[in-house]
C-alpha positions as CSV (number, residue, x, y, z in Angstrom):
1,X,101.5,76.0,24.9
2,X,100.4,79.5,25.1
3,X,101.1,81.7,28.4
4,X,97.6,81.8,29.3
5,X,97.3,77.9,29.3
6,X,100.3,77.8,31.4
7,X,99.3,80.1,33.8
8,X,96.2,78.3,33.9
9,X,98.0,74.7,34.6
10,X,100.0,76.4,37.2
11,X,97.1,77.6,39.4
12,X,95.3,74.3,39.0
13,X,98.4,72.3,40.2
14,X,98.6,74.7,43.4
15,X,95.4,75.8,45.0
16,X,95.5,79.1,46.5
17,X,95.9,79.2,50.5
18,X,93.1,81.3,52.0
19,X,93.6,83.0,55.8
20,X,91.4,81.7,58.3
21,X,88.8,83.9,59.7
22,X,89.9,83.6,63.0
23,X,93.4,85.2,62.3
24,X,91.6,88.6,61.3
25,X,89.6,88.4,64.5
26,X,92.7,87.6,66.6
27,X,94.6,90.6,65.3
28,X,91.7,92.8,65.7
29,X,91.1,91.8,69.5
30,X,94.8,92.1,70.0
31,X,94.6,95.7,68.6
32,X,91.6,96.6,70.8
33,X,93.5,95.2,73.7
34,X,96.6,97.3,72.8
35,X,94.3,100.5,72.5
36,X,92.7,99.9,75.8
37,X,95.9,99.2,77.7
38,X,97.6,102.3,76.4
39,X,94.5,104.8,76.9
40,X,93.1,103.5,80.1
41,X,95.1,100.9,82.2
42,X,98.5,102.7,81.8
43,X,97.5,106.0,83.2
44,X,95.5,104.6,85.8
45,X,98.5,102.8,87.3
46,X,100.6,105.8,87.0
47,X,97.9,107.9,89.1
48,X,97.6,105.1,91.5
49,X,101.5,105.0,92.1
50,X,101.5,108.8,92.6
51,X,98.9,108.7,95.2
52,X,100.8,105.9,97.1
53,X,103.8,107.9,97.2
54,X,102.0,110.8,98.3
55,X,100.2,108.8,101.0
56,X,103.7,107.3,102.2
57,X,105.4,110.7,102.3
58,X,103.0,112.3,104.6
59,X,104.7,113.3,107.9
60,X,104.3,115.5,111.2
61,X,103.0,119.0,110.6
62,X,102.0,118.5,107.0
63,X,98.6,120.0,105.9
64,X,96.1,117.6,104.4
65,X,92.6,117.4,103.1
66,X,90.9,114.3,103.9
67,X,88.3,112.6,101.6
68,X,85.3,114.2,103.4
69,X,86.7,117.6,102.7
70,X,88.2,118.6,106.3
71,X,91.4,120.5,106.3
72,X,93.9,119.7,109.1
73,X,97.5,119.3,110.4
74,X,98.9,116.0,111.0
75,X,100.4,115.9,114.6
76,X,100.9,112.3,114.9
77,X,101.4,109.7,112.1
78,X,101.7,106.1,112.4
79,X,101.9,103.2,109.7
80,X,98.0,103.3,109.0
81,X,96.7,106.2,110.8
82,X,97.0,110.0,111.2
83,X,96.0,112.1,114.2
84,X,95.0,115.2,112.5
85,X,94.3,118.5,114.4
86,X,91.2,120.5,112.5
87,X,91.0,123.1,114.9
88,X,92.9,124.4,118.0
89,X,92.7,121.3,120.7
90,X,90.5,119.4,118.4
91,X,92.2,116.0,117.2
92,X,90.8,113.4,115.0
93,X,92.2,110.0,114.3
94,X,92.1,109.3,110.4
95,X,93.1,106.6,108.0
96,X,96.3,107.5,105.8
97,X,94.0,106.2,102.9
98,X,91.3,108.7,103.6
99,X,93.7,111.4,102.8
100,X,92.8,113.1,99.4
101,X,95.5,115.6,99.0
102,X,98.7,117.0,100.5
103,X,98.6,120.7,100.7
104,X,102.2,121.7,101.9
105,X,104.8,121.1,104.3
106,X,105.0,124.1,106.3
107,X,101.7,124.8,108.5
108,X,100.1,128.3,107.8
109,X,100.1,130.6,110.6
110,X,97.0,131.0,112.6
111,X,96.0,134.3,114.5
């Protein structure tokens, strides 16, 4: 028997196993989800955690900017609300979640 006949007999005895087309699709789906998680979900969670920490750290005499762009100084802080002085003798009550940014710990001196 020649080598080519032996190879042909071996191939006929054991048929080749083909991969399912679903396997390739699942691998691609997992890769897309992994990239989506790394590029979008993880940075958003990190940013949200930083914002939550900033909101929890707001205390008396902190200067803040509200979501509407109003600058003020915190004169009273509760769990969910803040009393913010926006001008001398003018105080407004705002939700803690409406604070966009904390400017500084020490108040700016007004003339």
